[in-house]
C-alpha positions as CSV (number, residue, x, y, z in Angstrom):
1,X,57.0,-33.5,26.8
2,X,54.3,-31.9,28.8
3,X,55.3,-28.4,27.6
4,X,55.1,-29.4,24.0
5,X,51.6,-30.8,24.5
6,X,50.4,-27.6,26.0
7,X,52.0,-25.5,23.3
8,X,50.3,-27.6,20.6
9,X,47.0,-27.3,22.4
10,X,47.2,-23.5,22.6
11,X,48.2,-23.2,18.9
12,X,45.1,-25.3,18.0
13,X,42.8,-23.1,20.0
14,X,44.3,-19.9,18.5
15,X,43.9,-21.3,15.0
16,X,40.2,-22.1,15.7
17,X,39.7,-18.7,17.1
18,X,41.3,-17.1,14.1
19,X,38.9,-19.0,11.8
20,X,35.9,-17.7,13.8
21,X,37.2,-14.1,13.6
22,X,37.7,-14.4,9.9
23,X,34.1,-15.7,9.6
24,X,32.8,-12.8,11.6
25,X,34.7,-10.2,9.6
26,X,33.4,-11.7,6.3
27,X,29.7,-11.1,7.3
28,X,29.5,-7.7,5.6
29,X,26.4,-7.8,3.4
30,X,27.6,-5.0,1.2
31,X,29.3,-5.8,-2.1
32,X,32.7,-4.1,-2.1
33,X,32.1,-2.5,1.3
34,X,35.8,-1.6,1.4
35,X,35.4,0.6,-1.8
36,X,38.3,-1.2,-3.4
37,X,39.1,-2.1,-7.0
38,X,37.5,-2.7,-9.4
39,X,36.0,0.8,-10.2
40,X,33.6,1.1,-13.1
41,X,33.4,4.1,-15.4
42,X,30.3,6.3,-15.3
43,X,31.9,9.1,-17.4
44,X,35.3,9.7,-18.9
45,X,36.9,12.9,-20.1
46,X,38.5,15.8,-18.2
47,X,36.1,15.4,-15.2
48,X,35.6,11.7,-15.0
49,X,33.5,9.6,-12.7
50,X,34.9,6.2,-11.6
51,X,32.8,4.6,-8.9
52,X,33.6,1.5,-6.8
53,X,31.9,-1.6,-8.2
54,X,28.7,-2.4,-6.4
55,X,27.8,1.3,-5.7
56,X,25.6,3.8,-7.4
57,X,25.6,7.7,-7.5
58,X,22.8,10.1,-6.7
59,X,23.1,13.8,-7.3
60,X,20.4,16.3,-6.1
61,X,18.6,18.2,-8.9
62,X,20.6,21.1,-10.3
63,X,19.7,24.4,-8.7
64,X,21.7,26.9,-10.7
65,X,25.0,27.3,-12.6
66,X,27.0,26.4,-9.4
67,X,24.7,24.1,-7.5
68,X,24.6,20.3,-8.2
69,X,26.0,20.5,-11.7
70,X,26.3,16.8,-12.8
71,X,29.2,17.6,-15.2
72,X,31.2,19.1,-12.3
73,X,31.0,16.2,-9.9
74,X,34.2,14.1,-10.1
75,X,34.6,10.5,-8.7
76,X,37.9,8.7,-8.6
77,X,39.6,5.8,-6.9
78,X,41.9,7.3,-4.2
79,X,45.1,5.3,-3.7
80,X,46.5,7.4,-0.9
81,X,48.4,9.0,0.7
82,X,47.2,12.6,1.2
83,X,45.1,11.4,2.8
84,X,46.0,7.9,3.8
85,X,43.1,5.4,3.2
86,X,41.2,4.3,6.3
87,X,41.9,0.7,5.3
88,X,42.9,-1.3,2.2
89,X,44.4,0.0,-1.0
90,X,41.6,2.4,-2.2
91,X,38.9,4.7,-0.9
92,X,36.2,6.5,-2.9
93,X,37.1,10.1,-3.7
94,X,34.5,12.8,-4.6
95,X,35.3,16.3,-5.8
96,X,32.8,19.2,-6.3
97,X,35.3,22.0,-7.0
98,X,33.9,25.6,-7.3
99,X,30.3,24.4,-6.8
100,X,28.0,23.3,-4.1
101,X,26.8,19.8,-4.2
102,X,24.5,17.4,-2.4
103,X,25.3,13.8,-3.4
104,X,25.1,10.2,-2.1
105,X,26.6,6.9,-2.9
106,X,24.1,4.1,-2.4
107,X,23.8,0.3,-2.6
108,X,20.7,-1.9,-2.5
109,X,21.1,-5.2,-0.6
110,X,18.6,-8.0,-1.0
111,X,17.8,-11.3,0.7
112,X,17.1,-9.6,4.0
113,X,14.9,-11.2,6.6
114,X,11.9,-8.9,7.1
115,X,11.3,-7.3,10.5
116,X,14.9,-7.8,11.6
117,X,17.5,-5.3,12.6
118,X,20.3,-4.2,10.2
119,X,23.2,-2.0,11.1
120,X,25.4,0.1,8.7
121,X,28.6,1.9,9.4
122,X,31.1,3.8,7.2
123,X,34.1,6.1,7.5
124,X,34.3,9.6,6.0
125,X,36.6,12.6,5.8
126,X,36.2,16.1,4.3
127,X,38.7,18.6,2.8
128,X,37.1,21.9,1.8
129,X,38.8,25.3,1.5
130,X,39.5,28.2,-0.8
131,X,43.0,27.7,-2.1
132,X,44.7,31.1,-1.7
133,X,48.0,29.9,-0.4
134,X,47.9,26.7,-2.4
135,X,46.6,23.1,-2.0
136,X,48.1,22.9,1.5
137,X,45.2,24.8,3.0
138,X,43.4,23.4,6.0
139,X,39.7,22.2,5.6
140,X,37.2,25.0,6.4
141,X,34.4,24.0,8.8
142,X,32.6,27.2,7.8
143,X,31.9,25.7,4.4
144,X,29.1,23.8,5.9
145,X,30.3,20.5,4.4
146,X,29.0,17.5,6.4
147,X,28.4,13.8,6.0
148,X,26.0,11.2,7.3
149,X,24.9,7.6,6.5
150,X,21.4,6.2,6.3
151,X,19.4,3.0,5.8
152,X,16.2,2.8,3.8
153,X,14.3,-0.1,5.4
154,X,12.1,-0.3,2.3
155,X,14.9,-0.8,-0.2
156,X,14.2,2.4,-2.2
157,X,16.8,4.5,-4.0
158,X,15.6,8.0,-3.2
159,X,17.5,9.6,-0.3
160,X,14.5,12.0,0.2
161,X,12.4,9.0,1.3
162,X,11.1,9.9,4.8
163,X,11.3,6.3,5.8
164,X,15.1,6.5,5.8
165,X,16.8,6.3,9.2
166,X,19.8,8.6,9.3
167,X,22.8,9.0,11.5
168,X,23.6,12.4,12.9
169,X,25.6,14.7,10.6
170,X,29.3,14.9,11.3
171,X,32.1,17.3,10.0
172,X,35.4,15.3,9.9
173,X,37.5,18.1,8.4
174,X,41.1,17.5,7.6
175,X,43.2,20.2,9.4
176,X,46.8,20.7,10.7
177,X,48.0,17.6,8.9
178,X,45.5,15.5,10.8
179,X,43.3,13.1,8.8
180,X,40.3,12.5,11.1
181,X,38.6,9.5,9.5
182,X,35.3,9.4,11.4
183,X,33.0,6.3,11.6
184,X,29.2,6.8,11.5
185,X,26.8,4.1,12.5
186,X,23.0,3.7,12.1
187,X,20.5,0.9,12.8
188,X,17.0,0.3,11.4
189,X,14.4,-2.5,11.0
190,X,13.9,-3.9,7.6
191,X,10.3,-3.7,6.4
192,X,10.8,-6.0,3.4
193,X,13.4,-8.3,1.9
194,X,15.8,-5.5,0.8
195,X,17.4,-2.4,2.3
196,X,19.5,0.4,0.9
197,X,22.6,2.0,2.4
198,X,23.3,5.7,1.7
199,X,26.6,7.5,2.1
200,X,25.4,11.2,2.0
201,X,27.2,14.5,1.9
202,X,26.1,18.2,1.6
203,X,27.6,21.6,2.0
204,X,26.5,25.2,2.6
205,X,28.8,27.1,0.3
206,X,31.0,26.5,-2.7
207,X,34.7,26.1,-2.3
208,X,37.7,25.9,-4.5
209,X,38.7,22.6,-2.9
210,X,35.6,20.6,-2.1
211,X,36.5,16.9,-1.5
212,X,34.9,14.0,0.3
213,X,36.4,10.6,1.0
214,X,34.5,7.4,1.9
215,X,36.0,4.1,3.1
216,X,35.2,0.8,4.9
217,X,31.4,0.6,4.7
218,X,29.8,-2.4,6.5
219,X,26.2,-3.7,6.7
220,X,25.3,-6.5,9.1
221,X,22.0,-8.2,9.7
222,X,20.0,-11.4,9.2
223,X,19.6,-12.8,5.7
224,X,17.6,-15.5,4.1
225,X,15.2,-17.6,6.3
226,X,17.1,-17.4,9.6
227,X,14.9,-15.1,11.7
228,X,16.6,-16.2,15.0
229,X,20.0,-14.8,14.3
230,X,23.1,-16.5,15.7
231,X,22.4,-19.8,17.5
232,X,22.3,-19.4,21.2
233,X,21.7,-15.6,20.9
234,X,18.2,-14.0,21.2
235,X,16.8,-12.3,18.0
236,X,18.0,-8.7,17.6
237,X,15.7,-6.1,19.2
238,X,14.0,-4.1,16.4
239,X,14.9,-0.4,16.4
240,X,12.0,1.8,15.3
241,X,12.3,3.7,12.1
242,X,11.0,7.2,11.6
243,X,7.3,7.8,12.2
244,X,4.9,7.3,9.3
245,X,5.4,10.7,7.7
246,X,5.7,11.2,3.9
247,X,7.0,14.0,1.9
248,X,4.5,16.9,1.7
249,X,2.4,16.9,-1.5
250,X,-0.2,19.6,-2.3
251,X,-3.3,17.9,-3.6
252,X,-4.4,19.2,-7.0
253,X,-8.1,20.0,-7.6
254,X,-10.7,18.4,-9.8
255,X,-10.9,19.2,-13.5
256,X,-14.0,20.1,-15.4
257,X,-15.0,16.5,-16.0
258,X,-14.6,15.7,-12.3
259,X,-11.3,13.8,-12.7
260,X,-8.2,14.5,-10.7
261,X,-4.8,14.4,-12.3
262,X,-1.6,14.9,-10.4
263,X,1.5,16.4,-12.1
264,X,4.7,15.1,-10.5
265,X,7.1,17.7,-9.1
266,X,10.5,17.5,-7.4
267,X,10.4,15.5,-4.2
268,X,7.2,13.5,-5.0
269,X,7.1,9.8,-4.5
270,X,4.4,7.2,-5.2
271,X,3.8,6.8,-1.5
272,X,3.6,10.5,-0.7
273,X,1.2,11.1,-3.7
274,X,-1.0,8.3,-2.6
275,X,-1.1,9.4,1.0
276,X,-1.9,13.0,0.0
277,X,-5.0,11.9,-1.9
278,X,-6.2,9.3,0.6
279,X,-5.2,6.3,-1.5
280,X,-3.0,3.3,-1.0
281,X,0.0,2.5,-3.1
282,X,-1.9,-0.4,-4.7
283,X,-4.9,1.7,-5.6
284,X,-2.7,4.4,-7.2
285,X,-0.8,1.8,-9.2
286,X,-4.1,0.3,-10.4
287,X,-5.2,3.7,-11.6
288,X,-1.9,4.1,-13.5
289,X,-1.0,0.7,-15.0
290,X,1.7,2.2,-17.2
291,X,3.9,2.5,-14.0
292,X,6.0,-0.7,-14.0
293,X,8.4,0.3,-11.2
294,X,6.8,2.4,-8.4
295,X,10.3,3.8,-7.5
296,X,10.7,5.4,-10.9
297,X,8.5,8.4,-11.7
298,X,9.6,11.5,-13.6
299,X,9.1,15.2,-13.3
300,X,6.1,16.4,-15.2
301,X,4.6,12.9,-15.3
302,X,0.8,13.0,-15.0
303,X,-0.9,10.4,-12.7
304,X,-4.6,9.7,-12.6
305,X,-6.0,10.1,-9.1
306,X,-9.7,9.9,-9.9
307,X,-11.5,9.1,-13.1
308,X,-14.0,11.5,-14.7
309,X,-17.4,11.5,-13.2
310,X,-20.8,12.4,-14.8
311,X,-21.6,14.9,-12.0
312,X,-18.5,16.8,-11.0
313,X,-18.6,18.7,-7.8
314,X,-19.0,22.4,-8.2
315,X,-15.8,24.5,-7.7
316,X,-15.1,28.2,-7.3
317,X,-13.9,28.3,-10.8
318,X,-16.9,26.4,-12.2
319,X,-20.2,27.7,-10.6
320,X,-23.4,25.8,-11.2
321,X,-25.4,28.9,-12.2
322,X,-24.7,31.9,-14.4
323,X,-22.9,34.3,-12.1
324,X,-24.1,37.3,-14.2
325,X,-27.8,36.4,-13.5
326,X,-28.5,36.1,-9.8
327,X,-32.0,34.8,-9.1
328,X,-32.0,34.9,-5.3
329,X,-30.6,36.9,-2.4
330,X,-29.2,33.7,-0.9
331,X,-25.6,32.6,-1.6
332,X,-26.8,28.9,-1.4
333,X,-28.2,27.5,-4.7
334,X,-31.5,25.8,-4.3
335,X,-31.9,22.1,-4.9
336,X,-34.4,22.3,-7.7
337,X,-33.7,25.6,-9.4
338,X,-35.6,25.8,-12.7
339,X,-33.7,26.0,-15.9
340,X,-34.0,29.3,-17.7
341,X,-36.4,29.1,-20.7
342,X,-34.2,31.3,-22.8
343,X,-30.9,33.0,-22.8
344,X,-30.7,36.3,-20.9
345,X,-31.2,39.3,-23.1
346,X,-29.5,42.7,-22.5
347,X,-32.4,45.0,-21.4
348,X,-32.9,48.1,-23.6
349,X,-34.8,50.0,-20.9
350,X,-34.2,50.4,-17.2
351,X,-35.4,47.1,-15.5
352,X,-37.9,47.3,-12.6
353,X,-36.6,47.7,-9.2
354,X,-35.4,44.2,-8.0
355,X,-37.2,42.8,-5.0
356,X,-34.0,41.5,-3.5
357,X,-30.5,43.1,-3.6
358,X,-28.1,41.3,-6.0
359,X,-24.8,40.1,-4.7
360,X,-22.0,42.6,-5.1
361,X,-19.6,40.9,-7.6
362,X,-16.6,43.2,-6.9
363,X,-16.4,42.4,-3.1
364,X,-14.2,39.4,-2.1
365,X,-16.1,36.5,-0.7
366,X,-16.2,36.2,3.1
367,X,-14.4,33.4,4.8
368,X,-16.4,30.0,4.7
369,X,-19.1,29.8,7.3
370,X,-21.6,27.2,8.2
371,X,-24.4,29.2,6.5
372,X,-22.7,29.5,3.2
373,X,-19.3,27.8,2.7
374,X,-17.4,28.3,-0.5
375,X,-16.1,25.1,-2.2
376,X,-12.4,24.9,-1.6
377,X,-9.7,22.3,-2.2
378,X,-7.5,21.1,0.7
379,X,-4.6,23.2,-0.3
380,X,-2.6,26.0,1.3
381,X,-4.1,29.4,0.2
382,X,-3.6,33.0,1.3
383,X,-6.6,34.4,3.0
384,X,-8.3,37.4,1.4
385,X,-8.5,40.6,3.4
386,X,-6.4,43.5,4.5
387,X,-2.8,42.8,5.6
388,X,-0.5,45.0,7.6
389,X,2.5,45.3,5.4
390,X,4.7,46.2,8.4
391,X,3.9,43.0,10.2
392,X,6.8,40.7,10.9
393,X,4.7,37.8,12.4
394,X,2.7,35.1,10.6
395,X,-0.6,33.3,11.3
396,X,-2.1,30.0,10.2
397,X,-5.9,29.5,10.2
398,X,-7.5,26.0,10.4
399,X,-11.0,24.5,10.2
400,X,-12.5,21.0,10.0
401,X,-15.7,20.3,7.9
402,X,-18.1,17.4,7.5
403,X,-17.0,15.9,4.2
404,X,-20.3,14.2,3.5
405,X,-19.4,13.0,0.0
406,X,-15.8,12.2,1.0
407,X,-14.3,14.0,-2.0
408,X,-11.9,15.9,0.2
409,X,-13.4,19.2,-1.1
410,X,-15.6,21.5,1.1
411,X,-18.7,21.7,-1.1
412,X,-21.8,23.8,-0.6
413,X,-23.8,22.5,2.4
414,X,-20.9,20.8,4.1
415,X,-20.9,22.2,7.6
416,X,-18.1,22.9,10.0
417,X,-17.4,20.0,12.3
418,X,-17.2,20.2,16.1
419,X,-15.1,17.9,18.3
420,X,-12.0,17.7,16.2
421,X,-8.5,18.6,17.3
422,X,-6.0,20.6,15.2
423,X,-2.5,21.3,16.5
424,X,0.4,23.3,15.1
425,X,3.9,22.0,15.6
426,X,7.4,23.3,14.8
427,X,10.7,21.4,15.1
428,X,8.8,18.5,16.7
429,X,7.2,20.6,19.4
430,X,3.5,21.6,19.6
431,X,3.2,25.4,19.7
432,X,-0.6,25.7,19.7
433,X,-3.7,23.5,19.7
434,X,-7.4,24.1,19.0
435,X,-10.6,21.9,19.5
436,X,-13.1,22.7,16.8
437,X,-16.6,23.9,17.9
438,X,-18.2,24.1,14.5
439,X,-19.1,27.7,14.8
440,X,-16.0,29.9,15.4
441,X,-13.8,28.4,12.7
442,X,-11.6,29.1,10.9
443,X,-9.5,29.5,14.0
444,X,-6.3,31.4,13.5
445,X,-3.0,30.7,15.3
446,X,-1.7,34.2,15.4
447,X,1.6,35.9,16.3
448,X,3.7,33.1,14.9
449,X,7.3,33.4,14.0
450,X,7.7,32.9,10.3
451,X,9.0,29.5,9.3
452,X,8.0,25.9,8.6
453,X,5.2,24.4,10.6
454,X,3.3,21.1,10.6
455,X,-0.5,21.0,11.2
456,X,-1.8,17.8,12.7
457,X,-5.5,16.9,12.8
458,X,-7.6,14.3,14.6
459,X,-11.2,13.7,13.7
460,X,-14.0,13.5,16.3
461,X,-15.2,10.2,17.7
462,X,-17.0,8.2,15.0
463,X,-15.4,10.2,12.2
464,X,-12.4,9.6,10.0
465,X,-10.3,12.1,8.2
466,X,-10.7,12.2,4.4
467,X,-7.7,14.5,4.0
468,X,-4.1,13.9,5.2
469,X,-3.8,14.2,9.0
470,X,-0.6,16.1,8.6
471,X,0.2,19.2,6.5
472,X,3.4,21.1,6.2
473,X,3.1,24.8,5.7
474,X,5.5,27.7,5.2
475,X,4.1,30.6,7.2
476,X,5.4,33.9,6.1
477,X,4.8,37.4,7.5
478,X,1.7,39.0,6.1
479,X,-1.3,37.0,4.7
480,X,-2.8,34.2,6.7
481,X,-2.6,30.7,5.5
482,X,-5.9,28.6,5.8
483,X,-5.9,24.8,6.1
484,X,-9.1,22.8,5.6
485,X,-9.3,19.3,7.1
486,X,-12.2,17.1,5.9
487,X,-13.7,14.2,8.0
488,X,-16.7,12.0,7.4
489,X,-18.7,9.7,9.6
490,X,-17.6,6.0,9.6
491,X,-14.5,6.6,7.4
492,X,-11.5,4.5,8.5
493,X,-8.3,6.5,8.9
494,X,-6.0,6.4,5.9
495,X,-3.1,4.0,6.6
496,X,0.2,5.7,5.6
497,X,3.0,3.8,3.9
498,X,4.3,0.9,6.0
499,X,6.7,2.0,8.8
500,X,7.6,0.7,12.2
501,X,5.7,2.1,15.1
502,X,7.2,3.8,18.1
503,X,8.5,7.2,18.9
504,X,10.7,9.0,16.4
505,X,14.5,8.7,16.8
506,X,16.5,11.8,17.0
507,X,20.1,12.6,17.7
508,X,19.1,13.4,21.3
509,X,16.6,10.5,22.0
510,X,18.2,7.7,20.0
511,X,19.9,5.1,22.2
512,X,23.6,5.7,22.0
513,X,25.5,2.5,21.3
514,X,29.2,2.2,20.6
515,X,30.3,0.0,17.7
516,X,31.7,-3.4,18.9
517,X,35.2,-4.3,18.1
518,X,35.8,-7.4,16.1
519,X,36.8,-9.3,19.3
520,X,33.6,-8.2,21.1
521,X,31.6,-9.3,18.0
522,X,33.3,-12.7,18.1
523,X,32.7,-13.1,21.9
524,X,29.0,-12.1,21.5
525,X,28.3,-14.0,18.3
526,X,30.5,-17.0,18.5
527,X,31.0,-17.6,22.2
528,X,29.2,-20.9,22.3
529,X,30.9,-22.1,19.1
530,X,34.3,-21.3,20.4
531,X,33.5,-23.0,23.7
532,X,32.5,-26.1,21.9
533,X,35.6,-26.1,19.7
534,X,37.8,-25.5,22.7
535,X,36.2,-28.5,24.4
536,X,37.0,-30.7,21.3
537,X,40.5,-29.3,21.2
538,X,41.0,-30.2,24.9
539,X,39.8,-33.8,24.3
540,X,42.1,-34.0,21.3
541,X,45.0,-32.7,23.4
542,X,44.4,-35.2,26.2
543,X,44.2,-38.0,23.6
544,X,47.4,-36.8,22.0
545,X,49.2,-36.7,25.4
546,X,48.1,-40.2,26.2
547,X,49.3,-41.4,22.8
548,X,52.7,-39.7,23.2
549,X,53.1,-41.0,26.8
550,X,52.6,-44.6,25.6
551,X,55.4,-44.1,23.1
């Protein structure tokens, strides 16, 4: 009798534990995270695209006849085997045969509690090779094919958004009959009420066989109005997203009427454009009311940055006086220069000897100085002057000026500014730094290895930058690149698009955490619940034992 009672008690506890495990496993916030049926049709025909319901497809812009060709990217439901699915009856199969492709599956998830931690994971596998001996070839790591997953904490759908937190790239290539399904995990902090999960792949060369398999994607986090998480557990510790850096946008100069219009190119986003011109997203959208969804802008679209003004600032292409009729030996125009009473007439006799020497129009203008700066836009330009064609090193020159009228252009009379700091970084490490003195600029960082750099500027005390505080530049051997940073007194620093604070996470500095097993999740999330249920079961077992004993 006693044995039967204990057996019933144990069965009851195991049943309750099974219910808790099932509840924990059903907490995936992704729709069809298992990438199972049904699959919907994006395109039929010889090279169809069938994508798991709930997911969307992104393909990088076409770069040639064999790079990111949309019509050559095939999607299908893979039933297994060859390879066997990681779990379930289906996995998502992607084929980019005979081309190179950079693609992503993505899914937006709403009803997320802002400022809470979300974690995504997914399994991937690669099979890329040149057939030669047939379809039995091993996957070639040298193809450069790789996968990663990411979370956009803002809920956007552009995988180029710098706010996305990415896992490290992995290369789970199928070889020797082994099918190395590899799980990738990433954690981020939601900045709004929605996030987006990306399953991303790229390669370095085209292959005859160029396949990617995705399976078993999971997103966990806090939804709705439950900021505290699981009862009895502390709220999840927020994990910082990438630092507030937006995609590099080269500001475009003013037009003849003083207006500024930006033409959208590949890689531009609303936030990156706004940041480049010192605007907020709200201000940019107010200037362009035709934009109904800030996530959707198109190549070639023209966005108004500044309306036309009655007195446009002079530019190098639009001088304020007739360049063919110099009236002074100074490069600076006078404040109250009289208007000519009549149009200049071509003299028929030799003119008298001028009292001052006219400016030589054929000589290139000198670099901007405090005495006579030339109006320039804050763009990357090649510096005039002789260049050693045999040089294999690059140089980047920088300066900071007092942007009195805060128009981000260095106009006549706007002097060099001392007390600012400009540093040059590459691959996250500072390679050089300069504190401006207002007299020796532009200062050139010389003997640089060609490549991509980031210039970072900080304004002097009491001043705020009117131009972006970060600029990316491709330094090539030969001509120097000059970067102008404007600052004005009392200006508040431009606030970049919202992002979590903290140091950037990299593959080396990010905290390494191992995904929990379902049992560990149950123990950590439902320990108190199980303890309470076990207590109830114990009381029920004791009552049942007393009842049976009386019989």
